N, C-alpha and C positions, 0 to 999 in steps of 0.2 A: 373549388382554392382554393384562390383568389380572398373568397370567406375564410376558410380556414388562413393562409397564415397571418388575413387582417388579428380578429385573435387571439392566436400564436408572437406576432410583435405588442401588443398590446399585455396579455402574461408576460410575456418575460422580460415587458416595459415595470412593466409592477414588478418585476419578483426582484430585479436588480436593482432599481428608483427606493426600494419603500427602504424609511429607515433603521437600520440593524446598531441594531447592539449586543454588547458582547456578554455573551452567555457566563450569568456567574456564578454555572459549575465549574464547569472549565477547570477553576480556579479551587473547589473547592477543600476541604481537607477529605473530607469521601475520598475525597479519589485516590490520593497516599492510601490511605490506609484500607481500602480494598484492597490494593498494591502487596502490602506489607503482609496482607492477613491472607493471598496467596501465597507468597511467596511463603510462610507459616506452614504452609500444610502442607511444601513439597516436599518430596515420599523420600524415603532415603534405598538401596541408589535411584538418583534424580530423576522424576519425572518434570512435566511442563504443563503446565496450562496451555489448552488446547479452544477447545467451547466446552463454555457450560449444559447441562441439561436445561429442560424447555422454563425449568420454576432457577437458575442461575444462582443456579452450584458446577462451579470446575470439576471439567472433569480431564485431566492427567494423562499425561503419555510419556513414549518415554522422544528421550530424545533425535533418533532416527525419524523424524518423519521434519517433514517444509517449515513449521509455523513457528517452529524449538526456538528456535533465538529471535522471538520479538519478546516476551518474557523477560529477557536479561537483557533486550535491550532497552526498555521502558522503566528501567532501571535502569539505566545511566540515560537517559532523556529524564532522569527527575533530578538525575541529580548532573543534569545542565543547568535545570530548570534552579535547580536551590546555587549554583553558583550564582544565576543571575540576578536571584529575591532573594537569595535569604534561606535561611530554617528560623520558621517561628512559627507559634498554635493557631496562627491564621491560616495560615497557608497548610499547615499537617507535617514540611519535607522538613519536625524534628524529631520528627517517629523514627528514625533509622542513619544507614547509613551509605547509602546509597551506592552510592561506588563502588563499598565495600557489596553488597549483593549483588553491584551486575559482573561483579567480581567473578563471583561462585555459581555462582549461573552458570557463566559462560565457560570452565573449568568441564561444563558437564559436556560438551561440545567437544571439545580436541579432537576424544576418537574418533572422528566425521571426518580429519584433512584426512583420512588416510582412503575411507572408505565409506560409501553410506545406502541410501535409497532412495536418496531425496530428485536425482539428478538433478536439473536444471537447477533449484533453487537452493545452490549453492551461496547464491548471493544472496537469500533471506539472512543464512545461516552466520555469513557475516557481520553483520547489522551490530550484534556488540562489539566485535573485533576492530571494524573501524571507530566504536565511537572509541574503544578502546587508545588509539592511537587522535585521536582527538584530544585526550587531552595527556596520553605518556606517550612521546611523539617517539620516545626514545626504548619502547617496550619489546623485545620481541620476538617474545610467543606471543604476543596480536598482528606482529611482521608476521612471524612464520605461516599462520591459522590466513589469513588474507591472502597466500601467497600457496601453498596447496592452496583450498580454495577454489583462485580461481587455477589451478592446471586443473583442477578437473574439472570447472567446466572447458575447459580451448579443448580437454581434448572430447568435448560432445559435439563439435564446431566437423561442421559438413563442408570446403569450400564449392564442393560440386553445389547443391543445394544452400548453399550462401547462409548460412545459419547456425550454434550451439541448440541440440537436439532436448528440448525440453521432459518425455518422454519414451520412456521405452515396450508400453507396453501396446504394439502394435509394429505390424510391419513397413506400415506407413513410419515414414520421418515426418515424424510428431513440429509443432511449433505452435505452438496460444504463447496468445499478448500477454500472459504474468512476462513473460518471457525476457519484457522491456528492464522490470526490474534488480536486473543478475548485472546488465552488462556493465553497472559502475565497480561491480569487483572485480572485472578486469583491467578497471584504466586504475584502481586502487594500484593493483599490483603492477601496474603496469609504472609506475610513478616511483616505486620500490626495489624495480627489480633492473629499470630500462629498454624493459620487453614491450618495443613496439606492435610485431606479435598480437599482443593483446589487447589493445587498441583498435589490428586491424580489426581484429575479428568480432568485437565491438561492432565498430561503421561496420560493417557490413553484413552482420547482423538488421541493425538496425534500420538497414537502408534497404531489403528481402525483408521484413516487416513492412514499414513503413511504403512497399510494392503492395503485397497485400495482407496482408491486416486487415487492412482503410477502408473501408470505400467509400466512394466518391462525396457521400452524403455527410458522411465527418465519421462514421458507425464502425466498430467492428469487430469481422468475427474474433470468434472465439482460437478455434484450432484450426492448420493449415494441416490437411494431409500430403503433404512432397512424395515426388520418388523417389526414393534418396540413392535413386541409379542416375536416373534423369538430371536434376533434380524440379521437375515437374511438380505442380500443382497438380494434382489428385483429388483435391475433393474438401471443402468450405465445408467447416461441421464446428456445433460446439458440445460441449461437455456440462457446463456448470449452465446453460443458457436457459431458457423457454426453450427456440428449436433454434433452424440450423442457419435462416435468417434474423434474427435475434440481437437487441442486445445487449447481451448479461451487461449492468453498470460498474461491477466489479474489475473488471476484463479492460472496461473503456476508463476507471480509474488509477487501474495500473497502465493502460498508457498515456494515461493526461500526466505521468511523473517521467515514466521513462521516457521520456524524447528529452523535457527536459533537463534529467541527467544526460541525455546528451549531446544538448545544447549547450548547457555548464557547463563540460568538457573540452567541446570541439569551438564556439560558439559559432556553429555555421545556420544561415540562420532558417534552414529547413527546417532542421527539428523545432523548431522554436514556432515554425509554421502547425508545423505539423500535433505541437501538445495545444497548438489552438487552436484547430478543427473538431479536434477530442472535445477540449469544453465547450468550448459553443457550441457543440452537437452534443454536448449533455447537458446546459442552461439552455437547449432549444427542448429535449425529450423532461423537460421537471413537467409532474402533475401540480395542480392550482390545489393542494395543496400542500407544496416545498418539502414532501418527504418525499427520498428516491427510491423507488422499488427495485425487489432487484434480477430483473430486467425490464426494458424501458416497454420493450413487447407483452409484459404478459397480460394476459384475461388481467380485465380490474375487475371482473363475476367470479364467483365472490367474493360482495369485499370485504373485509378491506385486500386489497392486494398484499402480499406482504414487502416489507423493506426489505433493504438490504440497508443496515446501521456502518458495518462495515466502506459502504461503497463509500456513501456520504462524504465521511469520518478524514478518507482516504482524497475523495476526490479536492474538501476542501480543502487542505492537504496542499493539494499541485493548481488550486486555485490562486491559496494565498503568492505560491513558489510568483505563477505571470507576474502576478500584482506588482512585483519586485519585477523584472523578465521583463516587462514590461508597461514603461512610469506611464507611457499613454491613457492607460487600461487598469488606472491603479485604486479608479474607487468601482468601473466596474465587478475586481473579480477579487475584492477586496467584500464589494455588498453583497458578490455571489460564494463570499466561505461563508459572513454571517449566519444569513439568510439560509443553506447550508443545515449549517449547524445549530443553529437553535431552532426550526424545525427537528431537528433528531431528535435532538437535546429533550424538546420539548413530552418526545413521544414514550424514547428512551433512556435517558438516566434514571437509573430504581435506585436508590438508594438504599436498598431488603435484598441487591445481586448482590453474588459476589463478584461478578461484572460492572465495567461505569456504566458500559453502555449493555443494555439488549436489543434485540431484535433484528440480529445479525441474521443472515443468511449469509449459511456454507455450501450448503450445495445443494438446489431444492432437489432437484430428480433425484435426490438421495436421498432424501425423507428430511436434510438436514434443513431447521429455520430455527428461527424467532428463541434463539438463541443468545447466546455471549456472543464473544470472537475475539482470542486476546491479540490480535492484530489491527481489527480495529482499533480497541482500548489501545495500542499502541499510535497510533494516527489521532486518535481522541488527543494526547500529551503534546505531539507532534504539533496540531496544532493548534492549539494551549499556548505553548513556547514563541511560535513563528509569532502569532496575534501581539505579546509581550516584543519584537523583534523591530517590526513596522509601528509598534508606537501605537497602535489598537488600546491597546490592553495593559495594564501598568501591575507591576508585582503587591 
């Protein structure tokens, strides 16, 4: 045991201390060209890129799906980059009016404000509305979208359980770690309406999730099955991970960012400590090749174990946020982000694909792997912009 911990410590120190350069692919004009091409293939009536085939062709789905907010949010993220860096042929941002594209795509989500089938994932649907408010704080349509989605999420809250319900597919009151990413929506609406109840729901959910989803070692369970009548935990299982006792990497990355959202909103040190615990666990389980696997406990044979490029970009974005939140550990988290991004870009940046990255694992138990993912590409763009904000990259 002592020997294994020694080799782990050596591996982790090497991963964090290695000179990490900023991958040029993050700012390649290929990226906006890919995204514009995906937009130009958008069907009418509107559908949204979701996953690619295993040879890189985008598959489009209806708006009533948990991922449909990511593509319009990516257009807004490129608009944010353009406002920081300007538009030129060298960065490829001169080829479209990204704000107009984001607005056009977001219009297809409006009907979901009243009724949808995504459950708790209205938080992801709200991403482009939140971007619009950042850029145009007086936009009433965006305010209405935030408030309407927040009402739907708040209606899923159980004071007995202390959480918002994730899925309606079971007799259990099911809560998944991903749901941490939807709490920001409640705070955004509370800011607009002065509705303290929304803030209280977010805090209750985060506290209950911290108690029941996170293992002592910092790993996470994907799904908690609660008894909806008593609030007691019935079982802790997985849906998209390798096993009930494994740590599914995308879920871990959602947790890192979700607790950072909670810290940003409340300045409660407990939430920052929780994010750090999850992030340190993530680093401690990184394989020697530095490529994020789809589940840290999935078998390594047959080789290669599938990666998840989306978990890598989401986690990297979280690492960069930690570099800002914890100045004393800035170098550690910046290096972690740069190394993680570099390794996944070396593996998965494929100019011939419709998506920015390949090698995503959307749902291994369902056989969905080796694809592009719209959410992985979104956080690829977000991480690149955050590197500029932190002075690690230049426009």
